C-alpha positions as CSV (number, residue, x, y, z in Angstrom):
1,M,-114.5,-121.9,-108.6
2,H,-113.2,-119.3,-111.2
3,E,-114.0,-118.8,-114.8
4,A,-111.1,-118.3,-117.2
5,M,-109.9,-119.5,-120.6
6,A,-113.5,-120.5,-121.3
7,T,-113.1,-123.1,-118.5
8,R,-114.1,-123.4,-114.9
9,F,-111.0,-123.7,-112.6
10,S,-111.2,-125.0,-109.1
11,V,-108.8,-125.4,-106.2
12,A,-109.1,-127.9,-103.3
13,V,-106.8,-127.3,-100.3
14,A,-106.1,-129.3,-97.2
15,H,-105.0,-126.7,-94.6
16,D,-105.6,-126.0,-90.9
17,D,-106.5,-122.3,-91.4
18,P,-109.5,-121.9,-93.8
19,V,-109.2,-118.1,-93.8
20,Y,-105.6,-118.3,-94.8
21,A,-106.4,-121.0,-97.4
22,R,-109.1,-118.8,-99.0
23,Q,-106.6,-115.9,-99.3
24,A,-104.0,-118.2,-100.9
25,I,-106.6,-119.5,-103.4
26,A,-107.6,-115.9,-104.2
27,A,-104.0,-115.2,-105.0
28,A,-103.9,-118.3,-107.3
29,F,-107.0,-117.2,-109.2
30,A,-105.5,-113.7,-109.6
31,E,-102.4,-115.4,-111.1
32,L,-104.7,-117.4,-113.5
33,D,-106.3,-114.1,-114.7
34,L,-102.8,-112.7,-115.5
35,I,-101.8,-115.9,-117.4
36,E,-105.0,-115.7,-119.5
37,A,-104.3,-112.0,-120.2
38,R,-100.9,-113.0,-121.6
39,L,-101.7,-116.2,-123.5
40,S,-105.1,-115.6,-125.0
41,R,-105.2,-115.1,-128.8
42,F,-108.4,-113.2,-128.4
43,V,-107.3,-110.5,-126.0
44,E,-105.8,-107.6,-128.0
45,S,-103.3,-106.7,-125.3
46,S,-102.0,-110.2,-124.9
47,D,-98.5,-111.4,-126.0
48,V,-100.0,-114.0,-128.3
49,F,-102.3,-111.5,-130.0
50,R,-99.3,-109.2,-130.6
51,I,-97.1,-112.1,-131.9
52,N,-99.9,-113.0,-134.4
53,R,-99.9,-109.5,-135.8
54,L,-96.2,-109.6,-136.6
55,G,-94.9,-110.0,-140.2
56,R,-92.0,-112.1,-141.4
57,G,-88.7,-111.2,-139.6
58,Q,-90.3,-109.1,-136.9
59,A,-89.8,-109.8,-133.2
60,T,-91.3,-108.7,-129.9
61,V,-90.5,-108.9,-126.2
62,V,-93.0,-111.0,-124.3
63,H,-93.6,-111.7,-120.6
64,P,-91.4,-114.4,-119.2
65,D,-94.5,-116.6,-118.6
66,T,-95.4,-116.5,-122.3
67,W,-91.8,-117.3,-123.2
68,A,-91.8,-120.2,-120.7
69,C,-95.0,-121.6,-122.1
70,L,-93.8,-121.4,-125.7
71,R,-90.5,-123.1,-124.7
72,I,-92.5,-126.0,-123.2
73,A,-94.7,-126.1,-126.3
74,R,-91.6,-126.2,-128.5
75,K,-90.1,-129.0,-126.4
76,V,-93.2,-131.1,-126.7
77,E,-93.5,-130.3,-130.4
78,V,-89.9,-131.6,-131.0
79,A,-90.4,-134.7,-128.8
80,T,-93.6,-135.7,-130.5
81,Q,-92.2,-135.0,-134.0
82,G,-94.8,-132.3,-134.6
83,A,-97.9,-134.1,-133.3
84,F,-98.4,-131.2,-131.0
85,D,-97.8,-127.7,-132.5
86,P,-99.1,-124.4,-131.3
87,A,-98.9,-123.1,-134.8
88,F,-100.9,-126.0,-136.2
89,A,-103.2,-123.7,-138.2
90,M,-100.3,-123.1,-140.6
91,R,-98.0,-126.1,-140.2
92,F,-99.4,-128.2,-143.0
93,L,-99.1,-125.2,-145.3
94,C,-95.5,-124.4,-144.3
95,R,-93.7,-127.7,-143.9
96,N,-90.2,-126.5,-144.3
97,G,-88.5,-125.2,-141.2
98,P,-89.8,-123.4,-138.0
99,L,-92.5,-120.8,-138.2
100,Y,-91.2,-118.8,-135.3
101,E,-88.1,-118.8,-133.0
102,L,-87.5,-118.2,-129.4
103,D,-84.4,-116.3,-128.2
104,A,-82.3,-118.7,-126.0
105,D,-81.5,-116.1,-123.3
106,R,-84.3,-113.6,-123.2
107,P,-88.1,-113.5,-123.7
108,V,-88.1,-112.5,-127.3
109,V,-90.2,-114.2,-130.0
110,R,-89.3,-113.7,-133.7
111,V,-91.8,-114.6,-136.5
112,L,-90.4,-116.3,-139.5
113,V,-93.4,-116.4,-141.8
114,D,-96.2,-114.0,-142.7
115,G,-99.6,-114.8,-141.2
116,L,-98.5,-116.8,-138.2
117,R,-101.3,-117.9,-136.0
118,L,-100.2,-119.2,-132.6
119,D,-102.8,-120.9,-130.5
120,L,-101.8,-122.0,-127.0
121,G,-105.3,-123.5,-126.3
122,G,-103.7,-127.0,-126.2
123,I,-101.3,-126.2,-123.4
124,G,-102.4,-122.9,-121.8
125,K,-104.8,-124.4,-119.2
126,G,-102.1,-126.8,-118.0
127,F,-99.5,-124.0,-117.9
128,A,-101.9,-121.9,-115.9
129,L,-102.4,-124.7,-113.3
130,D,-98.6,-124.9,-112.9
131,R,-98.3,-121.2,-112.3
132,M,-101.2,-121.3,-109.8
133,A,-99.4,-124.1,-108.0
134,A,-96.3,-122.0,-107.9
135,R,-98.3,-119.1,-106.4
136,L,-99.8,-121.4,-103.7
137,A,-96.3,-122.6,-102.9
138,D,-95.3,-119.0,-102.2
139,W,-98.1,-119.1,-99.6
140,E,-96.6,-122.3,-98.3
141,I,-99.7,-124.2,-99.3
142,A,-98.5,-127.8,-100.0
143,S,-101.6,-130.0,-100.0
144,V,-103.7,-129.0,-103.0
145,L,-105.5,-130.3,-106.1
146,L,-106.0,-127.9,-109.0
147,S,-108.4,-128.5,-111.8
148,A,-109.3,-127.0,-115.2
149,S,-112.8,-128.3,-115.6
150,T,-112.6,-132.1,-115.9
151,S,-109.9,-132.1,-118.6
152,T,-106.7,-131.3,-116.6
153,V,-105.8,-131.8,-112.9
154,L,-102.6,-131.1,-111.0
155,A,-102.0,-132.7,-107.7
156,L,-99.4,-131.5,-105.2
157,D,-99.0,-133.2,-101.8
158,P,-102.0,-135.3,-100.8
159,P,-103.9,-134.7,-97.5
160,A,-102.2,-136.3,-94.5
161,G,-102.5,-140.0,-94.4
162,K,-103.8,-140.3,-98.0
163,P,-102.0,-142.0,-100.8
164,G,-102.8,-139.2,-103.2
165,W,-105.6,-137.1,-104.5
166,P,-108.3,-139.3,-106.1
167,T,-109.2,-138.8,-109.7
168,R,-110.5,-140.9,-112.6
169,V,-109.2,-141.8,-116.0
170,G,-111.4,-143.3,-118.7
171,P,-114.6,-142.6,-120.7
172,D,-117.0,-143.4,-117.8
173,D,-117.1,-145.0,-114.4
174,R,-117.8,-148.5,-115.8
175,S,-114.8,-148.7,-118.1
176,G,-112.5,-146.2,-116.4
177,R,-110.2,-146.5,-113.4
178,R,-109.4,-144.6,-110.3
179,L,-106.0,-143.0,-109.8
180,F,-104.3,-141.4,-106.8
181,L,-102.2,-138.5,-107.9
182,S,-99.3,-136.9,-105.9
183,R,-96.9,-134.3,-107.4
184,R,-98.3,-135.2,-110.8
185,A,-100.7,-134.0,-113.4
186,L,-103.3,-135.7,-115.6
187,S,-105.0,-134.4,-118.7
188,G,-107.5,-135.8,-121.2
189,S,-108.4,-134.9,-124.7
190,G,-110.9,-136.5,-127.1
191,V,-113.0,-136.4,-130.2
192,G,-116.0,-138.3,-128.8
193,V,-117.9,-135.4,-127.4
194,K,-117.1,-132.4,-129.7
195,G,-116.5,-134.4,-132.9
196,D,-113.4,-134.3,-135.0
197,H,-111.9,-131.1,-133.5
198,V,-108.3,-132.3,-133.0
199,I,-106.3,-131.6,-136.1
200,D,-103.1,-133.4,-137.0
201,P,-100.7,-130.5,-137.6
202,R,-98.7,-132.6,-140.0
203,T,-101.6,-133.1,-142.5
204,G,-104.2,-130.5,-141.6
205,R,-106.8,-133.3,-141.3
206,P,-108.6,-134.6,-138.2
207,A,-106.7,-137.0,-136.0
208,Q,-107.7,-140.6,-136.5
209,G,-107.3,-143.9,-134.6
210,V,-108.0,-142.8,-131.0
211,V,-111.2,-141.2,-129.7
212,R,-109.9,-140.3,-126.2
213,A,-106.4,-140.0,-124.7
214,W,-105.1,-139.2,-121.2
215,A,-101.6,-138.3,-120.3
216,A,-100.0,-138.2,-116.9
217,A,-96.8,-136.1,-116.5
218,P,-94.8,-134.2,-113.9
219,T,-96.3,-130.9,-115.0
220,A,-99.8,-129.9,-116.1
221,A,-98.5,-128.1,-119.2
222,E,-96.8,-131.3,-120.4
223,A,-99.8,-133.4,-119.6
224,D,-102.2,-131.0,-121.4
225,A,-100.0,-130.9,-124.5
226,L,-99.3,-134.6,-124.5
227,S,-103.0,-135.7,-124.3
228,T,-103.6,-133.9,-127.5
229,A,-100.4,-135.3,-129.1
230,F,-101.4,-138.8,-128.2
231,L,-104.7,-138.4,-130.1
232,V,-102.6,-137.5,-133.1
233,L,-99.9,-140.1,-132.6
234,G,-102.3,-143.0,-132.1
235,A,-101.6,-146.1,-130.0
236,E,-98.3,-147.1,-131.5
237,G,-96.9,-143.5,-131.5
238,A,-98.0,-142.9,-128.0
239,R,-96.5,-146.2,-126.9
240,H,-93.2,-145.3,-128.5
241,Y,-93.2,-141.9,-126.8
242,C,-93.8,-143.5,-123.4
243,R,-90.9,-145.9,-123.9
244,R,-88.6,-142.9,-124.4
245,H,-90.1,-140.9,-121.6
246,P,-90.7,-143.2,-118.5
247,E,-91.9,-140.2,-116.5
248,V,-95.0,-140.0,-118.7
249,A,-98.0,-142.4,-118.6
250,A,-100.7,-142.8,-121.3
251,Y,-104.2,-144.2,-121.4
252,L,-106.2,-144.5,-124.6
253,Q,-109.7,-145.4,-125.8
254,L,-109.3,-146.5,-129.4
255,D,-113.0,-146.3,-130.3
256,E,-116.4,-145.7,-128.7
257,H,-117.0,-149.3,-128.0
258,S,-113.6,-150.3,-126.5
259,G,-112.4,-150.0,-123.0
260,L,-109.4,-148.2,-121.6
261,A,-105.9,-149.2,-122.8
262,T,-103.0,-148.5,-120.5
263,L,-99.8,-147.9,-122.3
264,Q,-97.8,-147.0,-119.3
265,E,-98.8,-146.6,-115.6
266,A,-98.8,-143.2,-113.9
């Protein structure tokens, strides 16, 4: 277990050498700390903190990891027509055009408005899991399950003879279902526990129509961002997204009294 990003991260490894596995896990947690130091909007030395202090027209060089995370966020923002937006705190005030731009060839971010407030909380934990998985791959650790609390999991190869790493999707054991993940990520978001904390970037108001959403995707960063986007898009919007992206699965709970609706299988 390791605390970072206000979340408890864990790693489960199937490996013949427990000492070597523990060393690899320690390296993955060290990578997690580096990612947090780059992406946190609360750490004064982070890339995101520096970006948020820039004025209109100013630019800064960031770490390639920060640039990569922002590129994934922008990809999901475009694909969901703004249902996911790391600059959501300003989007409904500045509807015309982008608020920042990413250099196509080098890790440079340019701010296009005054008062930009980037927040990678909706994708950062998933991105960190992807980077941790990459570090474990450097150690030739292939069979692993990484988790950011209970909200996002990333499964690589399953243990020998197993169909996948077991996990659950759904509001509880009674109405949920069991999934076996392999080379796939699953993330969940909801308003049922914390209240109306998910904001529709397009309106500035709390998302309506879905109380919990889960997304399965090839990467944890995508799954993390999409679970939030599906809360905003609602059932029809999420269904339309999945039709256009067959590699993505969605599971929704429409209200506190309904069961799990499967829009597309993992």
